[in-house]
C-alpha positions as CSV (number, residue, x, y, z in Angstrom):
1,M,64.8,136.9,98.5
2,P,67.5,138.1,101.4
3,K,69.2,141.6,100.5
4,E,72.6,141.1,99.7
5,A,74.5,137.9,99.2
6,V,78.1,136.5,101.6
7,Q,80.7,135.1,100.3
8,V,84.2,133.9,101.2
9,V,87.0,135.2,98.5
10,F,90.6,133.9,98.6
11,T,91.9,137.6,97.7
12,S,95.2,136.5,96.9
13,K,97.7,133.9,98.3
14,G,96.9,133.2,101.6
15,V,94.7,136.8,102.4
16,V,91.1,135.8,103.2
17,A,87.8,138.4,103.2
18,V,84.3,137.8,103.9
19,E,82.6,140.0,101.5
20,R,78.8,140.9,100.8
21,S,77.4,142.1,97.2
22,E,73.8,142.0,95.4
23,V,72.5,139.2,95.5
24,P,73.3,137.1,91.6
25,V,69.9,137.6,89.6
26,A,69.6,133.9,86.9
27,G,70.5,135.1,83.6
28,T,69.9,132.5,80.5
29,G,69.6,129.6,80.8
30,E,71.3,129.9,84.4
31,L,70.3,128.4,88.0
32,V,70.9,130.7,91.4
33,V,71.4,128.6,94.0
34,R,71.0,129.1,97.3
35,I,73.7,127.5,99.1
36,D,73.0,125.8,102.0
37,R,76.4,124.2,103.2
38,V,80.3,123.7,102.1
39,G,82.5,120.9,103.1
40,V,85.9,121.8,103.7
41,C,88.0,120.4,100.9
42,G,92.3,119.9,102.0
43,T,92.3,121.5,98.2
44,D,90.9,124.8,99.5
45,L,94.1,124.6,101.4
46,H,96.1,124.3,99.1
47,L,94.5,126.7,96.9
48,L,95.4,129.2,99.9
49,D,98.8,128.6,99.7
50,G,99.2,129.0,95.5
51,H,99.4,125.2,95.1
52,I,97.4,125.8,92.5
53,G,98.2,128.2,89.8
54,D,96.6,132.1,90.4
55,P,93.2,132.4,90.4
56,F,93.1,135.0,92.7
57,P,90.4,136.8,93.8
58,L,88.4,133.6,94.1
59,V,85.7,132.3,96.0
60,P,86.6,129.0,96.8
61,G,84.3,125.9,97.8
62,H,83.3,122.4,95.5
63,E,81.9,120.4,97.8
64,F,78.8,122.2,98.0
65,V,74.8,121.7,98.2
66,G,71.7,123.8,98.2
67,V,68.3,125.0,96.8
68,V,67.2,125.8,93.4
69,A,66.5,129.8,94.3
70,E,65.8,130.8,91.2
71,V,65.3,129.3,87.6
72,G,66.7,131.3,84.3
73,P,65.3,132.1,81.0
74,G,65.8,129.7,78.5
75,D,66.9,127.0,81.5
76,E,66.3,122.8,80.1
77,R,67.3,121.2,83.5
78,G,63.9,120.2,84.4
79,L,64.4,122.1,87.9
80,A,62.1,124.5,90.0
81,A,62.9,126.8,92.5
82,G,63.2,124.7,95.8
83,D,64.2,121.7,94.2
84,R,67.6,120.7,96.1
85,V,70.3,119.8,94.2
86,A,73.9,119.2,94.0
87,V,76.2,120.8,91.1
88,E,79.0,119.1,89.8
89,M,82.0,121.4,90.5
90,L,83.3,120.7,86.9
91,V,81.3,122.3,84.0
92,V,82.4,120.7,81.2
93,C,81.7,121.5,77.8
94,G,79.9,117.9,76.7
95,R,81.4,118.4,73.8
96,C,85.4,116.9,73.4
97,D,86.3,113.2,72.5
98,R,87.1,113.0,76.7
99,C,83.4,114.4,77.4
100,R,81.9,112.0,75.0
101,E,83.9,109.3,76.2
102,G,82.6,109.4,79.0
103,R,85.3,110.7,80.9
104,R,84.1,114.3,81.6
105,N,86.4,115.1,84.4
106,L,89.7,115.2,81.8
107,C,87.0,117.5,79.3
108,V,89.8,119.2,77.2
109,R,88.3,122.8,77.9
110,D,89.6,122.5,81.9
111,D,93.6,121.8,80.2
112,P,95.5,124.5,80.6
113,A,97.9,123.3,78.4
114,T,95.5,123.8,75.3
115,H,92.9,126.4,77.2
116,P,95.2,128.6,79.1
117,G,93.4,130.7,81.7
118,A,89.9,128.9,81.0
119,G,89.4,126.8,84.4
120,R,86.2,125.1,84.7
121,Q,86.4,123.6,88.2
122,M,84.2,125.6,90.5
123,G,85.7,127.0,93.7
124,V,88.9,125.6,92.3
125,N,90.4,127.4,89.4
126,I,88.0,130.4,87.9
127,P,88.3,133.3,89.5
128,R,85.5,136.0,90.3
129,S,86.0,138.4,87.3
130,V,85.3,135.7,85.1
131,R,82.4,134.3,86.8
132,P,81.5,136.3,90.2
133,F,79.5,133.6,91.8
134,A,81.6,130.5,91.3
135,G,82.6,129.2,94.4
136,G,80.7,127.3,97.2
137,Y,81.9,129.4,100.4
138,A,79.0,131.4,99.6
139,T,75.2,132.1,100.5
140,H,74.6,132.2,96.9
141,L,75.9,130.4,93.7
142,V,75.3,130.6,89.7
143,A,75.3,127.0,88.2
144,P,75.7,128.5,84.5
145,R,73.8,126.4,81.3
146,D,76.9,124.0,81.1
147,A,76.5,123.2,84.6
148,V,75.7,119.7,85.8
149,V,72.5,119.4,88.3
150,H,71.6,116.7,90.0
151,R,68.4,116.4,91.9
152,I,68.9,115.2,95.7
153,P,66.4,112.5,96.6
154,D,64.4,113.0,99.0
155,G,65.4,110.6,101.6
156,V,68.5,112.4,101.8
157,P,69.1,114.9,104.6
158,L,71.5,118.3,103.5
159,E,73.3,117.4,106.2
160,T,74.5,113.9,104.3
161,A,73.8,115.4,101.1
162,V,76.9,117.7,101.1
163,L,79.5,114.2,101.3
164,V,78.4,113.7,98.0
165,E,81.6,115.4,96.1
166,P,84.2,112.9,98.1
167,L,82.0,109.9,97.6
168,A,82.1,110.7,93.7
169,V,85.8,110.7,93.9
170,S,86.3,107.8,95.9
171,V,83.6,106.3,93.6
172,R,85.9,107.2,90.6
173,A,89.3,106.0,92.8
174,V,87.3,102.5,93.0
175,E,85.8,102.6,89.5
176,R,89.6,103.8,88.2
177,G,91.0,100.3,90.7
178,R,87.9,98.3,88.1
179,I,87.1,97.1,91.5
180,S,85.4,94.1,91.2
181,V,82.9,91.2,92.9
182,G,85.9,89.1,94.8
183,D,88.6,91.4,95.0
184,T,90.5,92.0,97.7
185,V,91.6,95.8,98.7
186,A,93.5,98.0,100.6
187,I,92.7,101.4,101.0
188,I,96.2,104.0,103.1
189,G,94.7,106.7,104.6
190,P,90.6,106.3,106.6
191,G,90.4,110.2,105.9
192,P,87.3,111.3,104.4
193,I,88.1,110.3,101.0
194,G,89.7,106.8,102.8
195,L,86.4,106.3,104.4
196,L,83.8,106.8,101.3
197,A,86.1,105.1,98.9
198,A,86.0,101.8,101.5
199,A,82.1,102.2,100.8
200,A,82.2,101.8,97.4
201,A,84.5,99.1,97.2
202,V,82.1,97.5,99.3
203,S,79.6,98.3,97.0
204,A,81.1,97.2,93.9
205,G,82.2,93.7,95.5
206,A,85.3,93.3,97.5
207,T,85.3,90.7,99.5
208,E,88.0,92.0,101.4
209,I,89.0,95.2,102.6
210,V,91.9,96.6,104.6
211,V,92.4,100.3,106.0
212,V,95.6,101.3,106.6
213,G,97.4,103.7,108.6
214,G,95.3,107.3,110.7
215,R,94.1,107.6,113.9
216,T,92.9,104.6,116.3
217,A,89.4,106.3,115.9
218,R,89.2,106.6,112.5
219,R,90.2,102.8,111.6
220,M,87.8,101.6,114.1
221,L,85.5,103.9,112.5
222,A,86.1,102.1,109.2
223,H,84.8,99.2,109.7
224,S,81.8,100.7,110.0
225,F,82.2,101.5,106.2
226,G,83.1,98.1,104.9
227,A,86.0,97.9,105.6
228,T,86.8,93.7,107.5
229,H,90.7,94.4,108.9
230,T,92.6,97.6,109.8
231,V,96.5,98.3,110.6
232,A,98.4,101.5,112.1
233,G,100.8,102.6,111.1
234,S,102.8,102.2,107.9
235,G,106.2,100.9,105.5
236,E,107.5,98.2,106.8
237,A,105.2,96.9,109.5
238,A,101.4,98.1,108.1
239,F,103.0,95.7,105.1
240,A,103.8,92.8,106.9
241,E,100.6,92.4,108.5
242,V,98.1,93.2,105.3
243,R,100.4,91.0,103.5
244,Q,99.4,88.2,106.4
245,I,96.4,89.1,106.5
246,I,95.9,89.0,102.3
247,P,98.9,86.2,101.1
248,G,101.1,87.6,98.0
249,G,99.6,91.3,98.5
250,P,95.6,93.0,97.5
251,D,94.6,93.0,94.4
252,V,94.0,96.6,94.3
253,V,95.8,99.5,96.5
254,I,93.6,103.1,97.1
255,E,96.1,105.8,98.2
256,C,93.9,108.2,99.6
257,A,96.8,109.9,102.2
258,G,99.0,111.9,99.9
259,N,102.4,111.5,100.6
260,T,105.2,110.3,98.6
261,R,105.4,107.8,101.3
262,A,102.1,106.2,101.0
263,Q,102.7,105.6,97.3
264,L,105.5,104.0,97.5
265,D,103.5,101.8,100.4
266,A,101.1,100.8,98.2
267,I,103.1,99.9,95.0
268,R,105.2,97.3,98.1
269,M,102.3,95.9,99.1
270,V,100.1,95.3,95.9
271,R,100.4,91.5,94.3
272,R,102.5,91.3,91.4
273,G,100.2,92.3,88.4
274,G,98.0,94.4,90.9
275,R,96.6,97.9,90.5
276,V,97.3,101.1,92.7
277,V,95.0,103.9,92.5
278,L,96.7,107.3,93.3
279,A,93.7,109.3,95.0
280,G,95.3,111.2,97.3
281,A,97.4,114.0,96.4
282,C,95.2,115.8,93.7
283,G,96.3,119.7,94.3
284,S,99.0,119.4,96.8
285,G,101.9,120.3,94.1
286,L,103.0,116.8,95.8
287,T,105.7,115.4,93.4
288,L,104.9,111.8,92.7
289,C,107.3,108.9,94.0
290,I,108.7,106.4,91.0
291,P,109.9,103.7,92.4
292,S,112.9,101.4,91.3
293,D,111.8,98.5,88.3
294,D,111.9,95.4,91.0
295,L,108.8,97.0,92.5
296,L,107.3,98.5,88.8
297,L,108.1,97.2,86.5
298,T,109.1,93.7,87.3
299,R,106.1,93.4,88.4
300,E,103.9,94.8,85.8
301,I,101.8,97.2,88.4
302,D,99.5,98.9,87.1
303,L,99.6,102.9,88.5
304,L,96.4,104.5,87.6
305,P,95.7,108.4,88.9
306,S,91.8,109.6,89.3
307,F,91.4,112.7,89.4
308,L,87.8,114.5,90.5
309,A,84.9,112.7,89.8
310,A,84.1,111.6,85.9
311,G,80.1,110.7,86.5
312,G,80.4,109.6,89.8
313,Y,77.9,111.8,91.7
314,E,74.7,109.9,89.8
315,R,76.4,106.6,91.7
316,A,77.5,108.3,94.7
317,L,73.5,110.0,95.2
318,K,72.3,106.3,94.8
319,L,74.8,105.0,97.8
320,L,73.6,107.9,99.7
321,D,70.3,107.3,99.3
322,Q,70.6,103.6,100.2
323,A,72.6,105.0,103.8
324,R,73.9,101.5,104.0
325,F,76.5,103.3,105.9
326,P,76.6,105.8,108.2
327,Y,77.8,109.0,106.3
328,A,76.4,111.6,108.2
329,S,78.9,110.4,111.0
330,L,81.7,111.8,108.9
331,V,80.9,115.1,109.3
332,T,82.1,116.1,112.9
333,H,82.7,119.8,113.0
334,V,80.1,122.7,111.7
335,Y,81.4,125.7,111.4
336,A,79.8,129.1,110.6
337,L,80.5,131.1,106.9
338,D,82.2,133.6,108.6
339,E,84.2,131.3,110.8
340,V,86.0,130.0,108.0
341,E,89.1,131.1,109.1
342,K,88.5,128.9,112.8
343,A,88.1,125.9,110.1
344,F,91.0,126.1,108.7
345,A,92.7,126.3,112.0
346,A,90.9,122.8,113.2
347,V,91.8,121.0,109.4
348,N,95.7,122.2,109.5
349,A,95.6,121.2,112.9
350,R,94.3,118.0,112.4
351,S,92.1,118.6,115.4
352,E,91.1,115.8,117.4
353,G,88.3,114.1,116.5
354,L,87.5,115.7,112.9
355,I,87.2,114.1,109.5
356,K,85.1,116.6,107.6
357,A,84.4,120.4,108.5
358,V,81.7,121.7,107.4
359,L,80.9,125.5,106.8
360,V,76.8,126.3,106.9
361,P,75.9,130.0,105.2
362,P,73.6,132.4,107.2
363,A,70.0,131.7,106.8
364,D,67.6,134.4,104.9
């Protein structure tokens, strides 16, 4: 075992530190996971900016994969030291009505209205004072008894498996849109979630997929993830071009850009009676767009927010194992764990060519 654990800590709003401590020991029913790599998500930056409550001090990072280092006494998940795993970031209770109906992303134990101060999202809303090793920006993470842990298929390298959480989120967005065989789909915003949503839509049976917006390089990459068409820009010009490709508008529009303009574009773009999935603004503090009645009410548009994964990890791991799409191409920037602020600067600056940045902790 290594002599020390290393963690990135958000000590307060806007303040980042790299700290060292003793390596954790697995308690009853727990697993200690040696983190192999962790994705940098926009949510992490929103956290640091203070847009998601006040969980400080916090160890961030919810897009992580690793290897089981120790299995605590009484653990019943059937895992062993050396197993490669993905740990779901939301530690659900498994007993509430939402968990039992399969919507464990809405576990009531994570609801601040009914359980104030009792966050259950590892790397997002569990302060270090509550769980000292509950974030993926670290060498080690302790998965509690209730955490859902998945073995990573042998054919999926950890370099690709690190995308399992954003892919699970994209799978959930496709599920929320009720996309099925023969549907037409538009996806606004070709970031990691949007590109992975295209792959998930293909797997659900969509026949035409239009990816809208973003830089030229990202739109070109979208074809590798199943897009049949891409459209530049936003607003009226993009609306007109999408309507040329799909007369009357797509059955489903998934908004992944995370701004009010994209939300309005999605509602205008979808067909009458269609479905709009809002997947882009989670954790941003953004005020959602509420359009006029002629765009929403009289067209009976279904507005469907999509939050976290709700069981999408299993399907995401299957998609990664099928290797139908060039998932590894999304990881464009890799940084050492102690280069976290350099990684944040690149993400904030929207550096040329950046799609997904990943942090790699130091080796033992």
